[in-house]
MARLUM-765217 format. One record per residue: x negated, y negated, z negated of N, C-alpha, C in turn. Coordinates in steps of 0.2 Angstrom, whole numbers, plus 2048, in hexadecimal, padded with zeros to 3 digits. Atoms other than C-alpha are relative to their C-alpha. Layout:
REM MARLUM-765217
XYZXYZXYZ;...
***
This chain:
REM MARLUM-765217
7FB7FC802A0AC66E218077FD804;7FA8037FDA1AC65E2D8068007FD;7FB801804A2AC5EE25806805804;7FA7FB7FEA3AC69E268057F9803;7FC8067FEA46C5EE31808804801;7F87FD7FEA55C6BE328018067FA;7FF7FB806A5EC76E24800806804;8007F97FCA5EC84E327F9802801;8047FD7FFA4BC85E357FA7FC7FA;804803803A3CC81E2A7F9804801;8077FD7FDA2AC83E317FC8017F9;8057FF808A1DC8AE247FA804804;8067FD7FFA0CC91E267FF8087FF;8027F8803A0CCA2E1C8058007FA;7FC7FE808A15CAAE0D7FA8057FE;800803804A14CB8DEE8038067FD;8067FD800A0ECD1DDD8008077FC;8027F9801A11CE3DDA7FC802806;8057FF7FBA05CECDE6801807803;8007FA7FCA04CF9DF47F87FF801;8078008009F2CFFDF5800805806;8027FB7FD9EBD09E037FA803800;8067FE8019DDD15E027FF806805;8027FC7F99D3D1FE0F7FA8037FC;8067FD8019C6D2CE0C7FA7FE802;8068037FD9B9D23E158017FA802;8008057FD9B4D14E1D8007FF808;8007FF7FA9B2D17E2E805805804;7FC7FD7FC9BED1CE3C7FE807802;8037FA7FD9B3D2AE427FF8067FA;8017FA8059B1D33E308098027FF;7F77FD8029C6D34E2F800805804;7FF7FA7FE9C5D42E3B7FE8067FC;8017FA8059BDD4DE2D8047FF7F9;7FA8008059CCD45E21808801803;7FA7FF7FD9DCD4CE278067FB7FD;7FD8028069E4D42E177FE7F97FE;8018068049E3D30E128047FE7FB;7FE8028059E7D2BE028037F8800;7FD8058009F3D1BE018037FF7F8;7FE8018069F5D13DF08057FB800;7FC8067FFA04D09DEE8037FD7F9;800804807A05CFDDDE8067FC801;7FA8047FEA16CF7DDB8037FF7F7;7FD800806A21CF3DCB8068047FE;7F97FC801A2CD01DC78027FF7FB;7FD801808A2FCFCDB57FF7FA7FF;801807802A32CECDAE8067FD803;7FB8047FFA3ECDEDB18017FF808;7FF8007FAA3CCDEDC37FE806805;8027F97FDA3BCF0DC7804802807;7FC7FE7FAA49CEFDD47FB7FC807;8048017FBA3DCE5DDF7FA804801;8077FC7FEA2ECEFDDC802806804;7FE7FA7FDA38CFFDE18017FE809;7FF8017F9A3BCF6DF17F9800804;8067FF7FDA29CF4DF57FE809800;8017F8802A27D09DEF804803808;7FC7FE7FBA35D0CDFC7FE7FF807;8028027F8A2FD02E0B7F8803802;8067FE7FEA1ED08E097FF808802;7FF7F97FEA23D1BE09802801808;7FD7FF7F8A2DD18E1A7FB7FD805;8058017FBA1ED0EE217FA807800;8057FC7FFA12D1CE1D804806805;7FC7FD7FEA1FD27E237FF800809;8008037F9A1FD1EE347FA802804;8077FF7FEA0DD1EE357FD807802;8017F87FEA0CD32E34803800807;7FC7FD7FBA19D34E407FD7FE807;8028057FAA0FD28E4D7F8803800;8077FD8009FED33E4A7FC7FD7FB;8048028069F8D2BE397FB7FA802;8068057FF9E7D20E397FC807803;8047FC7FE9DCD29E468018077FE;7FF7F98009E5D39E458008037F9;7FF7FD8089E5D3AE318057FD7FF;7FB8008029F4D3BE298017FB7F8;8018048079F8D2FE1A8048027FA;7FE7FF8079FCD32E088027FA7FC;7FF806804A05D26DFD8018027F9;801800809A01D25DEA8047FA7FE;7FD805802A0BD1BDE17FD7FE7F8;802803808A06D0FDD08047FB7FF;7FB805802A10D05DC77FB7FB7FA;805805802A07CF5DC18077FC7F9;7FB802805A19CF0DB68007F8801;800808801A16CDDDBC7FD7FE7FB;803803807A0BCDBDAD7F8800803;8078017FF9FACD4DAE7FB8057FF;8047FB8039F2CE1DA37FF805804;8007FB7FC9F8CEFDAC7FE7FF806;8028017FA9F4CE8DBC7F8801802;8077FE7FF9E2CE8DB87FF8077FE;8037F88019E2CFADB1802802806;7FD7FC7FB9EBCFFDC07FA800807;8068027FC9DDCF6DCA7FA8037FF;8067FD8029CFCFEDC1800806801;8007F87FE9D6D0FDC47FE801808;8008007F99D7D0CDD67FA7FE803;8098037FD9C5D04DD87FC8057FE;8047FA8039BFD13DCF7FF806805;8007FB7FB9C4D1EDDE7FC7FE808;8038037FA9B9D1BDED804803806;7FC7FF7F99C6D23DF98057FA802;7FC8057FD9D0D14DFA7FF7FA803;8028067FA9D0D09E098007F97FE;7FF8078029D8CF9E028078007FC;7F88008049E7CF3DF78057FA803;7FA8037FD9F7CECDFC8057FE7FA;7FA801806A04CE3DF07FE7FB7FB;7FE804806A07CDCDDF8067FB801;7FB8047FFA17CD4DDE7FE7F97FD;802806802A11CC6DD47F87FE7FF;8068037FFA02CBADD57FC8027F9;8047FF8059FDCBDDC27FD807800;8037F98009FBCD0DC47FB7FF806;8068017FB9F1CCCDD57FA7FD7FD;8068058049E6CBFDCB7FC8057FC;8037FD8059E3CCBDBE7FC807805;8047FC7FD9DDCDADCB7FB7FE805;8058027FA9D5CD1DD87F98007FF;8077FE8009C4CD0DD17FD8077FF;8017FA8019C5CE2DCE7FE803807;8018007F99C7CE4DE07FB7FE804;8078037FC9BACD9DE67FB8047FE;8057FD8029AECE1DDB7FF808803;8007F87FD9B2CF3DE37FF7FF807;8008007F99B2CECDF4805802804;7FC7FE7FD9C2CEFDF78057FB804;7FE8057FD9CCCE5E048088007FD;7F98028029DCCDDDFD8057FD804;7FB8027FC9EDCDBE048077FD7FC;7FB8048059F9CCFDFB806802803;7FA7FF7FCA0BCD2DFF8057FA7FD;7FC805801A15CC6DF47FD7FB7FA;804803805A07CBFDE97FE7F9803;8018067FDA07CABDEE7FB7FC7FD;8048058029FCCA3DE37FA7FE803;8058017FD9EFC98DEA7FA8017FD;8077FF8049E3C9CDDD7FF808803;8027F97FF9E3CAEDE57FD801806;8058007FA9D5CADDF17FB805800;8067FB7FF9C9CB9DF87FE800809;8018007FA9C0CBBE08801807803;7FF7F97FE9C4CCDE098078027FE;7F98018019D8CC9E088047FF805;7F98017FB9E8CCAE128067FF7FD;7FB8028039F6CC0E0D807800805;7FB8007FEA08CC3E128057FA7FF;7FB804802A12CB7E097FD7F9800;802807801A11CA2E087FD7FF7FB;803803806A04C9CDFD8047FB7FD;7FC806803A0BC8FDF17FD7F9803;8008077FDA03C81DF98027FF807;7FC8017FAA0DC85E098068017FF;7F97FF803A1CC8BE008037F97FD;7FF806805A1DC7CDF38027FA805;7FE8047FBA1DC6FE01807802803;7FA8007FCA2CC77E0A8078007FC;7F9800804A38C79DFC8007F77FE;7FE806801A35C66DF98027FC806;7FD8037F9A37C61E0B808801801;7F97FC800A47C6DE0B8047FB7FD;7FC803805A4DC64DFB8027F9802;7FF8067FEA4AC53E008037FD806;7FD8017F9A4EC52E13804803801;7FA7FD7FBA5AC5FE178068007FA;7FB800805A64C5FE058017F97FE;7FE806802A62C4DE027FF7FE7F9;801801808A5DC4FDF17FB7FB7FD;803805801A58C40DE87FD8017F8;8037FF808A56C45DD58008087FF;8027F9801A4EC56DD37FD8037FA;8027FE805A4BC60DC57FD808802;8027FA7FFA40C6FDC47FF8047FB;8017FC806A41C7FDB97FC805803;8047FC7FDA34C8BDBB7FC8057FB;8047FC804A2BC9BDB47F97FF7FF;807800800A1BC99DAC7FD805802;8067FB7FDA0CCA1DB57FE7FB805;8038037FBA01C9DDC28047FD806;7FC8027FBA0FC9EDD08037FB7FE;7FC806802A1BC93DC77FD7F97FF;803806802A0FC86DC27FF7FD807;8018047FAA07C84DD38057FD804;7FA8047FCA18C82DDB8037FB7FD;7FD807803A1EC76DD07FA7FA802;8048047FEA0EC6CDD38007FE808;7FF8017F8A0FC6EDE68077FD802;7FA8037FFA21C68DE68017FA7FF;802807802A1EC59DDB7FC7FB805;8048027FDA10C55DE58037FD808;7FC8017F9A1AC56DF68067FB7FE;7FB804801A29C4DDEF7FC7F87FF;803805802A1EC3EDEA7FE7FD807;8038017FAA17C3EDFC8057FD805;7FA8027FEA29C3DE028037FA7FE;7FD805803A2FC2FDF88067FE800;7FA8027FEA41C30DFB8038047FA;7FD7FB804A43C3CDEA7FC7FF7FB;804800806A3EC3DDD97FF8067FB;8017FA806A38C4CDCC8027FD7FA;7FE802807A43C48DBD8008047FA;8027F9806A3FC58DB27FE805803;8047FB800A33C65DB18018057FA;7FE7FB806A39C73DA67FE808801;8027FA7FFA2FC83DA48048077FD;7FD7FB804A35C94D9D7FC807800;8057F9801A2DCA6D98803804806;7FE7FD7FDA31CB1DA68008077FF;7FF7F9803A39CC2DA18028007F8;7FE7FF807A3DCBDD8F8057F9800;7FC806801A46CACD90807802803;7FA7FE7FCA58CAFD948067FB7FE;7FC805802A60CA1D8C7FE7F9803;8038047FDA5FC92D978057F9800;7FD806801A6BC86D8F7FE7F97FF;805805801A5EC7AD897FE7FC807;8018037FBA58C78D9A8047FC804;7F98027FBA68C76DA38037F87FD;7FE806803A6CC69D957FC7FA803;8048047FDA5EC5FD9B8017FD806;7FE8017F8A62C60DAD8057FC801;7FB805801A72C58DA97FF7F87FD;801806805A6AC4BD9E7FD7FB805;8048067FBA60C43DAE803800806;7FC8007FAA6FC46DBA7FC802807;8047FE7FBA64C50DC5806803806;7FC7FE7FAA6DC55DD77FD806803;8047F97FFA60C65DDA7FD8027FB;8047FD805A59C71DCF7FD806805;8057FC7FDA4AC79DD77FF8077FB;8017F9804A49C8CDCE7FB803802;8057FB7FEA38C94DCF8018077FB;8007FC805A3BCA5DC7803807805;7FE7FA7FEA41CB7DCC809800801;7F97FF7FFA54CBDDD08038007FA;7FD800807A57CC0DBD8017F97FE;801806802A51CAFDB88057FA802;7FC8047FBA59CA5DC68078017FF;7F97FE801A6ACAFDC48027FE7FA;7FE800806A6BCADDB38007F77FE;800808801A67C98DB48077FE804;7FA8037FEA75C97DC08078017FE;7FA7FE804A82CA1DB78017FC7FA;7FE804807A7EC97DA68027F9802;7FD8067FDA80C87DB18067FF801;7F88017FEA91C8BDB78038027FA;7FD7FF806A96C91DA57FF7F97FD;802806804A90C80D9E8047FB803;7FD8067FDA98C75DAC7FC7FA801;8038077FEA93C66DB47FC801806;8057FE7FBA89C6EDC1803801807;7FD7FE7FBA96C6FDCE7FE7FD808;8038027FAA8EC63DDB7F7800800;8087FE800A7CC69DD67FD805806;8027FB7FAA72C71DE47FA8047FC;8047FD802A67C80DDE7FB804806;8047FD7FAA58C86DE97FB8067FB;8067FC802A4EC96DE67FC803804;8057FC7FBA42CA2DEF802808801;7FF7F87FFA42CB3DF68018057FA;8027FC807A40CBBDE48088017FF;7FB7FF803A53CB8DE3804805805;7FD7FC7FBA58CC3DF18018077FC;7FE7FB803A60CD0DE78078017FE;7F9800800A72CD7DE38017FD7FA;7FE802808A71CD2DD08017F8801;801807800A6ECC0DD58077FE805;7F87FF7FCA7ECC2DE38037FE7FB;7FB7FF804A88CC7DD58017FA7FB;800806805A84CB9DC98027F9804;7FF8057FCA85CACDD7807800802;7F87FF7FEA96CB2DDC8047FD7FB;7FC7FF805A9DCB3DCB7FE7F67FE;800808802A96C9FDC88047FE805;7FB8047FDAA1C99DD67FB7FB804;8058057FDA91C8FDDC7FD801808;8037FE7FBA8FC98DEC7FE7FA806;8028057FCA8EC88DF77FB7FC7FE;805805804A81C80DEC7F8803800;8077FC802A73C8EDED7FD802807;8057FF7FBA65C8FDFA7F98047FD;8067FC802A56C9CDFB7FB7FE806;8048027FAA47C97E057FC8077FF;8027FA7FFA40CA8E0C7FB801804;8077FF7FBA30CADE14802806805;7FE7FB7FBA3ACBAE1F807800801;7F88017FFA4BCBBE268038087FF;7FE7FA802A53CC9E1C806803804;7FA7FD7FBA62CCBE2A7FE7FF806;8048017F9A56CCCE39805805804;7FC7FB7FAA60CD3E497FB804804;8057FD7FBA50CD9E518008097FE;7FF7F9801A50CECE547FB8047FC;8047FD804A40CF0E4A8037FF7F9;7FB802806A4ACE8E3C8068047FE;7FB7FC802A59CEFE3D7FF808800;8017FA802A52D00E3E7FD8037FA;801800806A4ACFEE308037FE7FA;7FA801805A58CF7E25804806802;7FC7FA801A62D06E2B7FD8067FD;8037FC804A55D12E257FF7FF7FA;802802807A51D0AE168078027FC;7F87FD803A66D0BE128008067FF;7FF7F77FEA67D1DE177FB8047FB;8037FC803A58D22E0D8007FF7F8;801801807A58D18DFD8077FE7FC;7F8801804A6AD11DFA7FE7FC7F9;802805806A64D03DF08007F9801;7FE8077FDA6ACF4DF97FC7FE806;8038047FAA63CE9E077F98007FF;809800801A4FCEAE098007F8800;803806801A48CDAE047F97FE800;8058027FFA39CCFE037FA8067FF;8057FC803A2DCDCDFB800806805;7FF7FC7FBA34CE9E077FD7FE806;8058047FAA2ECDFE167FA800800;808803800A1ECDAE107FB8067FF;8037F9800A19CECE0A7FF803806;8007FC7FBA1ECF4E197FB7FD807;8058047FCA16CE7E247F78017FF;807800802A06CE8E1C7FC806801;8037F97FDA03CFAE1F800802807;8008007F8A07CF9E317FB7FB803;8048037FD9FBCECE337F98037FF;8057FE8029EECF5E297FF807805;8007FA7FB9F2D05E357FE7FE806;8028027F99F0CFBE457F97FE800;8078028009E0CF3E3F7FA806800;8057FA8029D8D04E3A800804807;7FF7FE7FA9DFD0BE4B7FD7FD805;8048047FB9D6CFEE557F97FF7FF;8067FE8019C6D02E4E7FD7FD7FA;8018038059C5CF8E3D7FE8077FC;8017FC8049BCD00E2F8027FD7F8;7FD8038059BDCFDE1D7FD7F97FD;8058078019AFCF0E1C8027FB806;7FE8067FC9B7CE7E2B8077FF801;7F88017FE9CACE9E298037F9800;7FC8078009CDCD8E247FE7FA806;8038037FB9C2CD0E30804800806;7FD7FE7FA9CACDBE3E8077FD800;7FB8037FF9DBCD6E398017F9801;7FE8077FE9D9CC4E397FE7FF80A;8018017F79D3CC6E4E805802802;7FB7FC7FD9E3CD0E508067FB800;7FA8037FF9F4CCBE568068077FF;7FB7FA801A03CD5E4F8067FE802;7F88017FFA15CD7E558058047FD;7FB7FA802A25CE0E507FF8017F8;802800808A21CDCE3D8077FF7FE;7FB802803A30CDDE338017F97FC;7FE807802A2ECCBE2B7FD7FB805;8018067FCA2ACC1E3A803802808;7FD7FE7F9A34CC1E4A7FB7FE807;8058017FAA24CBCE567F98037FE;8087FD802A11CBFE557FF7FD7F9;802801808A0ACC0E447F7800802;8088008009F6CB9E427FF7FD7F9;8028038079ECCB5E337FA7FC802;8068068009E1CA6E317FA8037FD;8057FF8029D0CA6E2A8008027F9;7FF7FF8079D8CA6E178028087FF;7FD7FA8009E0CB6E1C8077FF800;7F88018019F2CADE1B8017FF807;7FD8007FA9FECAFE298007F8804;8008057FD9FDCA1E368087FE801;7FB8017FDA0CC97E3B8088037FF;7FA7FD803A1BC9EE328067FD800;7F9804802A2EC99E318048037F9;7FC7FF806A38C9AE21806800802;7F7801800A4AC9EE208047FD7FB;7FB803804A58C95E178048077FF;7FC7FB801A62CA3E0F8057FD7FA;7FB803805A73C9EE068058067FE;7FC7FB803A80CA8DFE8087FE802;7FA8017FCA90CA8E08804806800;7FB7FA800AA1CB3E057FC8067FC;8037FC804A97CBDDF87FB805802;8057FC7FDA88CC2E027FA7FA803;8048047FEA78CBAE088007FF808;7FF8027F9A78CB1E187FA7FD802;8058067FEA69CAAE228027FA805;7FD8057FEA6DC99E287FC7FD807;8048017FAA5FC98E367FF806806;
***
């Protein structure tokens, strides 16, 4: 693992569970000539505590399908999007997966915002022989020979958090506050292991919480002060981490403490809470893509997304859902079938993706090769990319 050497650039290999699902009425390109419409199932969390993020995946999928169709579709067949809501819930995710698996027309599955939902659904997809395209589900436990993943898995992402904290910010006493669940637990394990390897910092506190239900973090924050931590790494969504920072501000004593979160915090609600806290200079987000890219492909998408939906800036789910559909379309149009889709993608090189400024390739595990993480801060009341 390459260590972080600058706050402006963090090398990483790849990037965590609503879901977009793509379905086709047949498995070979030749058969598509007799099927002018291809069903696409888009699974995302449209209700529940992270519905804002889930909606981003839905909207991006709609734009991707529209553009695919405008460019001739897949082998001349038009794509039709069908929306599913897994509510970011394990039970609901399994039920949705079962419904999808019973329809032979689906080509593949794309999405799931959370690892827990993806882990519940994956065995069902595997049994049905459906290729799975993970967007933001980054648990290393999520493994399949028939899977492509856009986000960084925890065994890559966790060490990057540790390197940034110890090397770039100079953190010495690190507190970890994390949401219980596969992703949170694995991230904490990976961060702790890497901090031990670095040898210049110590994990002084590990405190978990129940995502979506715990709203009072005063006990956690009191413990942070008691161990004199200089850095708090928060593993949770924009609601959780935003509340932690807001409550730390009201409690006092955190003025010189750095807070670190991930791309799940890229939301207007988070910005509001951070600005009100007065901790703008103390907050960093490590992200799998540059949310303020200036490439034409990104600015065009950014403009269309704003004009069409008026829901704020497109964030990580939007970029990953969109890119997965574009990758699937390109692979199918170059000869892939349902049975060879994943293996074909592993042989290809993709360019002009929203989530990557360069060439994008995938390794044998189906994870992205050689990816660069971005450091995003809050400055003057808005997100700003530092690299």
